[in-house]
N, C-alpha and C positions, 0 to 999 in steps of 0.2 A: 158364300160363291164359293164351289170349291180350283180350288189351282191346276191348274194342267201339270205332270209329271216333268223335269227338264230330261231330259232327249238322255241326257247319260243317264238317271235310273234304271230306263229299258238296254240298259245291252246288261251280259251276262259279266260275274261278279271281274272275269280274268281282263275284257276290256273295258271295262271303267276307270277311265282313267285318275291318277292322286294328284294334286296340289305337285311334291315331289316331283312324279315322272315327269309330268307333264312339260315344269320345267326346266328336267335335266335336255329332255326330246328337244323343246324351242330353240333347248341353247344350243346345241349341236347341230341346231339345221342351217347352213349359216345361207337358204336365200329366205327365214323368215321373219320378216321388215321389224320393225319397233312397234308401229302400230297394230301388227299380230302378237310380240310381245307382252305390249301392255295388256291385254287382253287375255292371255291366257293367265300372267298370272296375277291381277285377279278376278279368276273364273275361270279352274281348268279346267270345268264344260265346255269353255271358250275353243279347248285346243280340237272340237273337232268343226265347227263353225273356221276353221282359220285354213283346214285340210283339207279342205271342202267334201266336211261330210254334211249332216241335219244341217239348215238353213234355216239362222229365227225367218218366224213368222210379222205378222205384222198388227200392228193392235191394236181390235175389234172396234166396232162403235158405240157409242151412246148408250145402255142400256142402262136396267133392271131388275136384280134376277129376281126370281121368280117369291120371293119372300118381302119384296118388297125395300128392300134396301139395297140404299142406292151405290151403283157402279158404273159410272158413266162410264166409266176406258178399261179395260183389263189387260195383262199382259198374252201375249203369244204362248206357242209349247211350250216354251223357253225361253228367259226373258236375255235378251242382247245384252253384251256390255257394249261398254264403251271402248270407247281407244284412242290415240292418238298418236303422231309421230310423235316421238320424245328427240330428234333431232329440228323438226324444226316447226313447236312449240310459238303463235306468236299470236293474235286478237283471235285471223281466222282460224286458223284450226283451233281452236277454244270451241267459238261460237259451232262451230257444224261438228264439230266431235256430244260439245254435251244434249243436243238433242236427241243423244241416244239416251241417254241418264234412263239409270230407272228410280223414277219419283211418287212416295208413297204418299197419299193425306186423310191424315186421321184427325177427324172431328165429326164430333154426334151432332150435331146443327147442320144439319144437311145444303139446308143454301149456305152455310160456307166451304160449303167440299163444293157445290156447284161452282159456285164462280172463284173460286180457286181453281179450277179445271179448266176455266174457259179463259180463264188468262191465260192459263199451260198449255192450252189448245193451241192460242194466237198465240204464245210469241213460236209455236212450229214444238213442239213435245212428242216427243212420239208413242215415249211409252208415259203412259199417266194412269195410275192404280191409286184407289179410294176404297176407304174404311170406313162406314162408322158407330162401327161397335171396335174399340178399341183389346179386346179380348178377341176378334177374327183378326184383326193386324197385329199382335205379338205374335201367334202361330202362321199368319209371312212371313214376314223378317222371318223369319225362327228358320223354314225354307227354300225362302230368295228374299236374297239379297237386296236391298236398294243402295241407288248412290242418294239421296239428298229425300232424308224422313223432313214433311211440315205436319208440324203437333201439336195439336189441341192438348191445353195444361188441364183444362177444369170439366171433365169428364165423369158421369156415373160408371159406375163400378169399378176398373185400375185406368186413374185416372193420371192425364200424362204425366206428373212425377214418376210412379209405375212402370209405364212402360218404360222410358228411359234406363231405368234399374234394369228388370229384365234379357233391357238390347242391349246397355254393357256384361251378359254375362253371356252375351250369344254368339260377338260380334266377336274378330279376331284384336288382337289388340295389339298392334301394326299399322291394323286397315286406319282410315280416317273416313266414317262415315257421319257427316255431318247433317244438326237435326235441326230446324230453324218453329223453335216455338210460337205456335201459337199464340195470343191475351189477351182478353184483354184490361187480365191488371198487370199495374204496372209501376205496384209497389216492392220497394229497391229488395226485399226481403225475397219476392219470388224472383227474381231477375238473380241471385246469389243462387239461391237454391234451383234452379235451375240450373243454368251454367257449372255449380259445382257439380248436377247429374249425369253431365254434357252434353248437353246446348252449345248451336257454334253464332246462332246471331239471334233474333225477336220477331216478330209479326207483331205488330200492335191495331187489333181489330178498334173500329171497324178497317177493314183491308183497303190499302191507295195501291192501285191496279202496277202504278210505275215503280212504288217501291218492293213489292213482290218480287216484279220482273228481275230488275235486280238485283237482290237482295239472293235470289233461285243461284242464278246467272255465274253471281261472283261464288257460293257455296259448293258450286259443279267445276267454273274454275280449277277451284282451291282441289280439289279431290281427283281433279287433273292431270291439275301439277304433283298431284302428290303422287298418284300413280306411274307417272311418266318416268318420273325422279326412283319411285319403287323397283320401275324391271328396269331400267336404265341399273340400278346397280343390282343386281340378280346379274347382266350380263361381264360386267363389267367384274365383283367375283367370278368370277364362269371362266374370265379369262387371266387374271391372276389367279387359280387355281391353276389352271393350265398353264400358263408359266412358270410357272415354281416348280412346279412338276419337272418342266420339260430343265430347268435349269438342274433341279437333281436329279434329273439321268444324267445332262452334262456331266455333272462330278464325277458322279461314283461311274462313269464308262471313262474318264480320264484318267483315275487312281485306278481304276482293274487293268486299265494299258498302259500306267506306270512301277505295277505287280507282275507286270505279264514281263516287259523287259528290261524288268528285277530276274523273274522267274526262266530269259528264254537266256541266259550266259549262265543255267546250270543242266537248264532244260529244255535242248535245242526244240521239243515240239511245244513247247509252255503249254501243254494239257497238264500240268499237275495240280494246275491254283483252279483253273474248272472239274477236274475230280472229285479233287478234295471238298468243295464245293454243294455238290452233286449228292456224295457220301453224307458228307455233314446234313444237308436236312433230313434224307433218309437218314440217318440215329438219329437228327431230335425230334422227326415223329413220333418213332420207336420208345420215345423218353418220353412225349405227352405232350411236347414244347404245342402252341397252338396254331394255328392255318398261320397267322402275321406272321409270327417270331420266326417257322420254320422258314419264311419265301426269303426272312432278311439277312438267318443266316446261310442262304442258301447262296444269296449277294456278299455277305459281308467273310465270310468264308476265308474266297479266293482270295484278299486284301493277306489272309493271317504274315504274307511272307515279304511284306512293301520292301520293309524294312531293310534288306536285302541288297536297294539301290544304296547305300549305306558303308557294305561293304565294299574295300578292296578286292582283285577277280582273284592274286595274286594267295585272298585269303580263301574267298570264292570256292574258286576251283585248283587250290592243293590237290592233288589226286592223295597223297603223304598222310600223317597225324598233324594234326596244329598244333609248336605249341603254345605255352598257356595267357603268355602275352599275344597268338592271334589267336588263340581258343575266347579271351575275353572282349576282341574287338567284331568277331564272332556272334557271338554273346546278344551286341548293343546294337545286333536288328531290330529284336523287340520290345524296343525304346522307342530309337526310332521311329518303327513302323506307325507306335502310341500314337510320339511326336504329328506325325505326317499323317493321319486321322482325326487329331486329334480339339475338339473344340466344337466341333462341327454339331447344327442340333439337330441333321437327320440319326433316323433312329439308325438304319443303314450303318452310317461311317461311327457311328456312339460303339455298336456292336464289333464293328471292323475293328477300333482303338481297343474295345478287352481284347477280344482272339489273337489282335495282332503280342498284346503285353506280356498276355496269359497262355499263349498254345506251349509252353517249356517249363514251362511249371508240370513238379511231380508230386501224383494221389500222398509219395510217402513226404513231401518240405525235403528235395536237396533241388527238387526246382534251379530255374533260373526265370527274370530278376528281382523276384519277389522271396524269393523258399517260401515259398504261401504253403498249402498241406490240407490234402482232403478238401472240403464241402469250400475251403474257403478259397478256392480258386473257383474262378465263372466259368458255370454250366457249357457256356457256349467254349471258354477254353480245354473243359476234359472232352471237352466231342471235336474237337481238331485236332488235338493233337493224339487222339486215335485215327480219326484220318485219314490225315497228313503224314506221321510213321511208315502206317499199310502200306499209302500211296508213294512213297519214296521208297520202302523194300522190295516191293514187285515192278520195278518200276526201274530203265537203265538209265546211273549216271555216268558226270564225262571221272569219276573217282571209285561205281563199283557196277557192277550190274546183277544183272535185276535177281531176285529173290522166287523162286517157286512158291507160288499162294500156302500150300502147307509150313511150308519156314518162316511164314511172313505171321502167318496162322498161330505158328508154335513162340514165334518172341508178341506177342499181341499176351500168349499166357504166360506165359513170363516175365512179363511185368507188369503183368495184372497183380494192385492190392501195392503196388511201388514206382512203377512211375504213371500207369491210368486209374480210372475209377474202376475199380471191377467192375460195377453193372454196369457200366459203356462196353467194356472188354466181352461183357458174356450178349449183352443184345451185340453186337456188332456182327461178332462170328455170329454168332444165330442166321444175321442177317444175311452173309452169307454162303451158310450152309441154306438159307432158302434160293441165292437167284444162283449158286450149284456155282458162282466165280469171285473175285478176286475186284 
């Protein structure tokens, strides 16, 4: 008997939901219940159902296929998904939810199959399918995952052990798909082999209807609880990631405002740090940094002078030349900034720490605080060195007037190979020429 295609198979490729996109969408929709969330987590195509698209169809009545093989029941257009509200799991909730379970019976003896199906249907299960050919069963399992497999061990051709082996290769290792083994062989060796192959429980032939009902219910309840816990974990992980991102953003924002507080003391527009961030990101992109590093640079570069918060006003705002002692205290803003930003797990703040410490190093090794030279200086520090100096030259400060752009460009060229990385100077000047401004 041919199994019909699931609804999602008839959708165009761009519309067919994937597990990852569905989970992200489900986690984002606050109105989705945990029952719906559970359905999505175990079967991405269930997303169609929980959002009001094609609904489940009921299983058909008992019948035989044209070739005479037993097919007492079959699934509808697509197998329905078990679902249960993870916030209110109880005996009644489990009992109601398990009746929608997809159950597959595989036994080469039609009489055994008919008996098991009769027991399951009488217990209220609505989605029971059967196969007397184990090869057909494997193909069905490949395309239509089940919630419970009742599997005979000793069958002609592909026996139950071989089916278990193939099932392991097509089942999500993080999923829990219980197999209830059907056998008249109660030897210890057979039980050990079946359990080692993935079986979860045994039914001994001849079948006791009450035992069948109890073992089936127990295994389905375990699967339901597994998926309820899995869905809850997905939701919790999403909330943790969301909260972590919020805390990280708050931390960066706090430090950015601290940096602005320091900058406001000698730049009443407090726009210097933001301009440096934008210019550094543009230059980083020209150098070939990947998109993530460019974005980190844009956010980290404005923190380059955060250490100025520790420099006294009489030094920071002094209109005349600094004494040697004052200059030493001014230079300390690099190490102060690195200390403020240091020890973080955030990529942005780690980059900010590097920039704060190295943006006054010079290409020829005469800079501070570490007297690093050439490529010993971190690339992000060399980038900010160029953009910081150019912006400081072309904008007014309490102790200086703004320079014309052509004079600031000439100053960069004079520092090429001594103060600045020559390649970065060339790229930056080229960028200024392209933009037509400073």
